[in-house]
C-alpha positions in Angstrom: 128.1 97.5 71.0 128.9 101.0 72.4 129.6 103.6 69.5 132.5 105.9 71.9 130.4 109.5 70.4 132.7 111.8 71.0 130.8 114.4 69.1 128.0 114.4 72.1 131.0 114.5 74.5 132.6 117.3 73.0 129.5 119.6 72.9 129.3 118.8 76.6 132.3 120.2 77.2 132.1 123.0 75.1 129.0 124.4 77.0 131.5 124.1 80.5 134.4 126.1 78.4 132.1 128.8 77.5 130.5 129.2 81.3 134.5 129.0 82.3 135.4 132.0 79.7 132.4 133.6 80.8 133.8 134.1 84.2 137.3 134.7 83.3 135.9 137.5 81.3 134.2 139.0 84.3 137.3 139.0 86.0 139.2 141.2 83.1 140.6 138.5 81.8 140.3 137.6 78.2 141.7 133.9 77.3 143.6 134.8 74.2 146.1 132.4 72.0 147.9 132.8 68.9 148.6 130.4 65.8 152.1 131.2 63.7 150.9 129.7 60.3 153.8 130.0 57.3 152.8 129.2 53.8 150.0 128.6 51.8 149.0 125.1 52.5 145.1 124.5 51.9 144.6 122.1 54.3 146.2 124.3 56.9 144.0 127.3 56.0 141.2 125.1 56.9 142.1 123.7 60.0 143.4 127.2 60.9 139.8 128.7 59.9 138.1 126.2 61.8 139.9 126.6 64.8 139.3 130.7 64.7 135.6 129.8 64.4 135.0 127.7 67.2 137.3 129.2 69.5 135.6 132.7 68.9 132.1 131.1 69.7 133.4 130.4 73.0 134.6 133.9 73.5 138.5 133.2 73.1 140.4 135.6 70.9 143.1 134.8 68.3 145.6 136.3 66.7 147.6 134.8 63.5 150.3 135.8 62.4 150.9 135.0 59.1 154.6 134.2 57.0 155.8 133.6 53.5 156.9 129.8 52.5 160.1 131.0 52.4 160.2 132.1 56.1 163.6 131.5 57.8 163.6 129.8 61.0 165.4 133.3 62.7 162.4 134.8 62.0 159.7 132.4 63.3 162.0 132.2 66.5 161.8 135.9 67.3 158.2 135.9 66.6 157.8 133.4 68.8 160.1 135.0 71.8 157.7 137.8 71.2 154.7 135.9 71.8 156.6 134.1 75.2 157.1 137.3 76.8 153.3 138.9 76.2 151.4 138.6 79.0 148.1 138.9 77.3 148.7 135.7 75.2 147.9 132.4 77.3 148.7 129.9 74.6 150.4 129.7 71.4 150.5 126.6 68.7 152.3 126.0 65.4 150.0 125.3 62.2 151.3 121.9 60.6 153.0 121.4 58.3 155.7 124.1 58.7 157.7 125.0 55.1 160.2 121.6 54.0 163.2 123.8 54.6 162.1 124.3 58.6 163.3 121.9 61.2 159.7 121.5 63.0 161.4 120.5 66.1 163.6 123.2 66.6 160.8 125.7 66.1 158.3 124.0 68.8 161.4 124.1 71.1 161.4 127.5 70.8 157.8 127.8 72.3 157.4 128.7 76.2 156.4 125.0 77.5 153.8 126.4 79.7 152.3 128.2 76.5 152.5 125.1 74.5 148.9 124.8 73.3 149.2 121.1 71.2 151.2 119.7 74.3 153.9 119.0 71.6 157.1 120.8 73.5 160.0 118.3 74.5 159.5 119.0 77.9 155.4 118.2 78.1 156.0 115.4 76.4 158.5 114.4 78.7 156.3 114.8 81.7 154.0 112.1 80.1 156.7 109.6 80.6 157.6 110.6 84.3 154.0 110.8 85.0 153.8 114.2 86.1 151.0 116.7 85.1 150.9 119.0 82.2 150.0 120.0 78.9 149.1 117.3 76.7 149.2 116.5 72.8 145.2 117.1 71.9 144.5 113.7 70.5 146.0 111.6 72.7 144.2 113.6 75.6 140.7 113.4 74.1 141.0 109.8 73.7 141.4 109.8 77.7 138.5 111.4 78.2 136.8 110.0 75.8 137.6 106.8 77.7 137.3 108.2 80.9 133.6 109.4 80.0 132.9 106.0 78.9 134.2 104.3 81.8 136.2 102.1 79.9 138.4 99.9 82.3 142.3 100.5 81.4 143.9 98.7 84.6 145.4 95.7 83.3 144.2 95.7 79.8 146.3 94.7 77.1 146.3 97.8 74.6 147.8 98.0 71.0 148.6 101.3 69.6 149.2 101.2 65.8 151.6 103.8 64.9 154.2 105.7 66.4 154.2 109.7 65.8 155.0 112.2 68.3 151.4 114.0 68.9 149.5 110.6 68.7 151.0 107.2 68.8 154.3 107.4 71.4 152.0 109.9 73.9 148.9 108.1 73.5 150.8 104.6 74.7 152.6 106.5 77.7 149.4 108.0 79.2 147.6 104.2 78.8 150.9 102.7 80.4 150.3 105.8 83.3 147.1 104.6 83.8 148.5 100.8 84.1 147.5 99.2 80.7 149.8 96.9 79.5 150.9 98.4 75.9 152.5 97.4 73.0 153.3 100.0 70.8 153.1 98.5 67.3 154.1 100.2 63.4 155.2 99.2 60.0 157.4 96.9 61.1 156.0 94.7 63.8 156.0 91.1 63.3 153.0 89.6 63.4 150.5 92.5 64.0 147.6 90.6 63.3 148.3 88.3 66.0 149.1 90.8 68.7 145.4 92.9 67.7 143.9 89.6 68.4 144.7 89.5 71.3 144.1 93.2 72.5 141.4 94.2 74.7 142.3 98.0 73.5 143.3 99.0 69.4 144.1 102.2 69.2 144.7 102.7 65.0 146.5 105.8 64.1 148.3 104.8 61.1 146.8 107.3 58.5 146.1 104.1 56.2 142.7 103.9 55.0 140.1 101.4 56.6 142.9 99.0 56.6 142.0 97.4 59.9 139.1 94.9 59.5 137.3 92.5 62.1 139.3 89.3 61.7 142.2 91.4 63.3 139.8 92.3 66.3 139.1 90.3 69.8 135.3 90.1 70.0 134.6 92.4 72.6 137.4 94.7 71.9 137.4 98.7 72.1 138.6 99.9 69.0 139.9 103.6 68.8 140.1 105.0 65.1 142.1 108.3 65.2 142.2 108.2 61.2 141.0 111.2 58.9 141.3 109.7 55.6 139.4 109.7 51.8 138.8 106.5 50.5 138.3 106.1 46.7 135.2 107.1 46.4 136.1 110.4 48.1 134.6 109.3 51.6 135.6 111.0 55.1 136.9 107.4 56.6 139.0 106.3 59.2 141.8 103.7 59.5 139.5 101.0 60.6 136.8 99.2 58.3 134.0 100.7 60.5 130.6 98.5 59.6 133.2 95.2 59.6 134.7 96.0 62.8 131.6 97.7 64.5 129.7 94.1 64.1 132.1 92.1 66.6 133.8 95.1 68.5 132.3 96.0 72.3 133.1 99.7 72.0 134.3 102.0 68.9 134.8 105.4 67.8 133.0 106.1 64.4 135.0 108.5 61.7 133.9 111.7 61.8 132.3 112.4 65.2 135.1 110.2 67.5 138.1 111.4 68.2 137.9 114.2 65.9 135.7 116.7 67.8 137.4 115.3 71.1 140.7 116.9 69.9 139.2 120.4 68.9 137.9 120.8 72.7 140.8 119.7 74.2 142.7 122.6 72.3 140.2 124.8 73.7 140.4 123.2 77.0 144.2 123.6 77.3 143.9 127.5 76.2 141.3 127.9 78.8 143.2 126.6 81.1 146.0 128.0 80.9 143.7 131.9 81.1 142.8 130.6 84.2 146.2 129.6 85.1 147.4 133.3 84.2 145.0 134.2 87.0 146.5 132.0 89.9 150.4 133.1 88.7 149.1 136.9 88.8 
């Protein structure tokens, strides 16, 4: 059984990113991205702090724009439009979730697709479906990089993606299809989900339900990608997969923590650096 070690791969990619940032700085280009955060959601504050630390270690500058929880869509969109026009800002991201009175899709659509660090603008998601190059949602991007690094065969593979979110399930299903896998996108209303999973060569579990996937639903030798980050009843960090149970049967599996999470983080930084490099090419 192979452990798909996202933590180690992310460290290797981080070393390369530092070199790319240094090369940009030598050309008087300072990679910089803007983060917009509204409200005081505790989890969002933790995620933001971690992003800022990660960026600063790489030499990437971060501009944080804070708004109260009662902010209007008009105010946020005006700020985004200013950032779209600012040549010193290479990438923009929204810290989720937004306050309940805001329609996240409307706010996301205001971001210049060419500065969409999270790869979730409708235009960028559409490019995935049409097989065009573009910015990608960071978790699916990280999964694809992990599969490539471990030379997991995708052509003709029977893949089952469980979870149909716009930022993970749907885009990873499309990316796998683009690599010639045969993909089933399953969800809470799928009939005979266990039967589907038992036939899968590759499973992507992205439901947000702690340890729901067990070995009885996994074919021997299958590759299992666990996107979940949950707390169990004991307060431990666990994925969507019952790791010890499934690992004994799988051919390859991502751990939690240390699998998909570090890859998501490094792909965000990768896209920011790539956008800064692109600004040089377009100058």
